[in-house]
N, C-alpha and C positions, 0 to 999 in steps of 0.2 A: 504493499499500500504506500502510495508516495504522497506526501502532505500537499494540500493545494494551496495556491495561492490568490489573493483577491483579484476577482475580474480587472484588467485596467492595470495592474501592477508589473509583473513578471510571468514570464512562462518558466516551468521548473528547471529547463537547463539552463537559464542565465543566472542561476544563483543567486537566493536571496540575500546572500552574505555580502554580497555588493552593492545593495540597493537601500538605503536608510529608511525609506518610506515603505519598504515590503511589508505586508501582513502575511502571517503563514498560518494555515490551518493546520496544526497537529494531529499525527497520526494516532488513529484509535487502534486499540488493540483487542480483535476479537478473540484471539487465540493466547496470545502473549507475545514475548521475544525469543527469537530462535536464532541459533547461528553463532558465529564467533566475529569479534571485533577487536582491532588493534588499536589501542589508545595512543595519543601522541606522547612524545618524551614529555617528563615534567619540567615544567617550565621554573619552578621553584628551585629544582637542581641544576638543570641547563645555566641559570643567571649566575648561580653561584659558582659553577665550574668555570663560566666565561671569565666572570670578574678574576678569580682566583688565576686561571690561565693568563691574563693580561698582564697582571702583577709579577708572575714568575718570568714572563718573556718567553723568547723562542727557544727550543722549537716545541714550545705547548700545543696543543690540539685537542679540539672537543667535537667528538662524533656524536651525530644525533641531536644534534641542537636544532629546537623546534620552529617551524615557519610562523608560529602563533606572534600576535602584536606585540605581546609584552617583552618576548626576549629579542625580538627585531628591533624595536624601539633602543632596548638597551644597547644592542649591538651597534646601532647606528650612531648613538650617544658616544660609545667608545672609541668609535672611528674618528668623529668630530673633535674629541679632544687629543688624537694624535697616535692612538693605538693601530698599528697595521696589521689588519686582519684580512686574510685570504679566506674567501667564502666558496666552497665550490659543494652544491648541494645543501645537504645538513652537516657538512663537515666546516669547521670553523679553524684555521691554523693562524696562529701568532707570529709574524715576521719581525717585529719590533715595535719601537716606540720614539716617534717624532714630535716632541712637545711644541704646542701652540700657545700663541701669546693671547689669545681670546678665541671662544666658541659659545655660541647659542644652543641650547639643548633644550629638545622636547619630550617628555617622557610619558607623554598620554596619560593612563591612569594607573601607570605602574609602580605601585607602592614598595616593592621590594626593590625593582632598578634604581627608583629615586633616592629612597633612604642611604644604600649601601654606597650609591655613587657620590653621592654629596660627602660622605665620610672621606672616600678618597680624593674626591676635588680639593678638598680643603687641604691636603698634603701635596699637590702637585701645582708648580708654579703656572700660574696663568689667571686669566680674569674668564669665569664662567657664568653665563645666566643661563638659569635652569626654569623650566616651566611645564605645566601639564596641563590638562583638560579641569575644567570646572571643579568636578568632583576630586581631583587630586590636591588641588588648591584648598579643597576642605578638610583634607584628611591631615591626623596629627603629624607635627614635625617639630614642635618647640623643644621638647625635651631634649632630642638628639641635639638640636643646635646648642644647647646651653651646654651639654657636654663638650661637643667640638670645642666652643669657645673657651672653656676652661682650660684645654690644651693650646689655645692661642688662635684658634681659626678665626679667620676675617670672614664673615658672612653677614650680607644686609639682608634684613627681612625675617619674618616669624614664619610665614607660610610664602608658598610659591606666589608670584616668581620671586626667586633668590639669585642675588649677586656675590658669587663666591671670588675672594682673591686668594688663590692657593699660594701655600708657602709651606716654609718648614714650622713643624710643631714641635711642641715640649712636652715633656711631663711623661711618667711612668705609670700613673694611675689616674682612673678617671671614674666619677659616679654619674650613674644614669638612672632615671625612673622611667620604667618600661612598661608600665600599667596599659598604655595606650596601645602599644605594638612591641612584640619581639624583635622586629625588625630592628629597631634603634640596638638592641645588643648585637645583631648581626654584624652591623653597620660598623660598630666600634671594634669588633673584634678583625674584619677586615682590615680597619684603617692601622688597628695595632700589630698584624702579621706584616705592614709595611715600614713601621717605625723602626729603626735599629736597636731600641732598647727594649722593644715590645710593649706592652699594655696589660696592665691589670684593669679590668672592668668591673667596679662595685655595684651591686645590684640593691637601688633603694625600693623596696616593695617586691609585691610579686610580680612575675612575669608570665602573659598569657602565651599560648601556642609555643609551649618549651622546645617541643620536637624540633620546630625550624630552627631555633639556636642548636641544637645538638646536630642537625644537618650541617649548618654552616661549621661547626667544629669538626665535623667530618670531612667537610670538603678541605677544610685549612690543612688538617692533619694529612690527607691523600697528597697534598702539595709541600708537605715537608716540614709544616709548622708544628710547634708545640703547643698545646692546648690543656690546660688544667683546670678542673673545676673543684670550685669550695663552695661551700654552703650558701655564702652570699656573695660569690665572685666569680669570675673566670678571667684566667691568664692566658694569654696567648704572646708567640713571639716567633718570628721569621728568622731567615728570610725564607719566601717561598721557592720552591725548585720545579723546574718545568717537569710537566707530567702530559699524557697522552691519557684521555678519559672518553669514556662513553655515557651518555645520559640514559637511564633507565624509565621505563614508561611510566605514566603520571597515575599515581593512586586515587588523587582528587577526582581526575578525568573518569578512572575506572567506576567510581562510586554511580557515577547516572544509569550505566547498562545494569550493574549489578544490582542496584534499589528497583531499577524497571522491572526485573524479573520478580523482585520482592512485592512488588504491588500488583503486576498484572499476571504473573506467571510465566512458565518458559523454560528454556534451558539454552544458556549462554555461556560461552567460554571467552573470557576478556585476555587478550593476549598482549606480552609487553611488561605485565608487571612482575616484581619480583618477591617471594615471601620473606627474605631476609632484606629489610629495605631499609634505608636511611629516613623515608617519608612516613612521618606519623600517622598520616590517614590509611595504612596498610591495617590498622586495627579493624577497618571496615569488617573484615571478615569473620572476626569475634562477634561485633555487633550484631551483623545479620544472624549469627548462628542462634545468637541469644533469642532473635526473633523468630526463630523456628524455621529459618531457610537451612537448606542444604546446600552449603559452601565446601570446597574442598581445593588445595592448590593442586596442579597438574603440571606436567613439563613445560607445557606452552604459556600458563599462566593459570587464571582463578576461573574455576567453574561455578556457576550458581545453577540451582535447579528448584522450581517450584515458589509459590508463595509465600510470604511470611504468615506464621500461624498464629503468633503471639503479640500483644501489644509490646512496647518497647520504651524502656526506661534507659537513658544514658546520659552521662555527663561529657560535654564535647569541649571544655575548656581549652584542652590542649590540641584537639583537631576539630577547629570551627569550620573549616571549609566543607566538612561532612553535613553541616547543618542543612543547607537548602534541599538536598535530595530527602535526607531522613525525616525532614518537616513533613514531605508529601507522606512517606509511610505511616509518621505516627498520624497525620490527618485521618489517613484511611483505616490504620488498625488500633489505635487508641495509644495512650502511654504519656512519656513526659521527657523531654530534653531541656537539659540545665546546662548551667556554665557557658550562658551565651552572651554576657554583657559586653564583650570585646567587639561582636559583630558589628556595633554601629559604627566602626570606623572602616569598614570594608569598603568595597566599590559602591556599595550602597548600604542602607542601614538594613542588613538583610533580616533580622528578627522581624523588625517592623513590616518591611516589605513583604516578606513570604506570608505573614500572619492576615494580612491584608489581602493577598491575592488568594489564600485559601479560604477567608470569608466570602470573597466576590464568588467561589465555586459553591458557596452554599453549607460549607463545613463549619462546626461549630469550634473555633480555634480559641485559646485563651494565651495570651502572651503578656509578661510584664518586662520589666527591664533586663532580664537575665535567665528566663525560663520559657518553655512553649509547652504547652499540655491540652489535649483534645480527648474529649468522650466519643467514641465512635458511634457508628448507627446512621449516620448522614451519606447520603449517596450524591457525589459531587454534579454539578450542572453547570453547563458552559453558559456563561452571561452573554448578552447579546452584543457586547461590544469585547475587542481584541486586549488582552491582558498586556500590560507595559512590564516588562523586567528592569526597568529603571536603569538600562545601560549596563546591567551586571549579568555577565557570563554565566556566572552559576545560578542565577534566578531563571534565566532563560532556559536552561539545561533542566533544572528542575521542573520548571511548568511542562516540558516535554515528558514528563515521568507522569505529571498528574494528567497529561492529554493521552495519555495509553488507557484510562479508565473514565475519560470526560468525552463524550462525541461532541465533535464540533467545536472544541476549544481552539480560539485563534489567539496567536503571539504576535504582539507588535515588535519591530527592532530585532528580528531574529538574527542578523548580522552581527549582533553584540558578542556573538559566541567566539568570534575571530579572536578574541582576546587570548584564550586559550587553546582552543580547537576548532581551527576554521571550517573544517570538514564534518563537523559534529552532526548536522542535519541529514547529510547523505549517509554517514555510517549507521545513523539513528533508522533511519526510514529502511535501510537493509535487513534490520533485524526484526521489524514489527510485522506480525501477521495477524 
């Protein structure tokens, strides 16, 4: 079954991802999802690999670099500031570094790329103007900037656009409050791996999404850095050494077909993901098992069979990217998701947006600042208007999951999935029966 586009908009073959005004009728699954799908490389891991490769220098190389929007924006920005990168398909080879005196950089809505790059630019001689889309201008940055300034960074502005006068930084210890984003910690760890004396990052308060800090540490260690964790701090010291690395499949992306089977039934193999992964979202296997799904790892990936049979209760503070698809599952099977306060700082206010969209389907959703719960029993009904994902790729893909059991559900702005999975709707449609 192929999703239908509104009359007068696009023919299917023209790809709705390239047309900002497209409205997509989401495929309805009469039988479920069947077949296999290969997920794109992890954009979180790919961006960390590329940044480490650039700092390590030639002959570093990243294989499997994604063609999604976020990683490509970061790649372009790194080239603008003087990193000489040879791109051949999904292979990026570092050839050298030729400093520039000034550069204007655009990061779209790429929070990971922005925050780590800002820390690196603060230590690179030159004048850099950094900006992004309106939503990125709203996303938190101030606590990271304060930490960088305590090391001597010259940065104008508290939010985008920023003007950075890069230069030598001093200090071996920095304190950061990272309640708003673990990316503040990751950014300072990358900076510390570049500084001659290393850096101790002292943590003031809790850090959400800790597996992403662990991912950063794993990448830096893979490139030769020392990283040591203490109860309230992380210490890092380089220098980084050239490496050739390959990006594994994206567990965050895999969540959508996996939860799709849990919602609509079927039998799907998701290829490209690894059981022993640095990605925290691999915990989805255990979460779906708790919901009664048949999930097992196979040589080519992870296999999911049959619908969820139980309500689900899960705390997602460390894996917030799993919330949008799991919200759909909980809305249909019942349960509660907690640890969600950090979602207000994502590409959209994901907790608020998902709750509102599911209510628009007629589902009895309750949500407060950090939790989401549903009492099952309602059957979703498509509203007479297209639902907006608020330009958030994960909201759009989660609504595709809801569309499996909601005939006639329409999605506005489907092309926003290009942020992480440009071919999502083609891959999705191929699974639906």
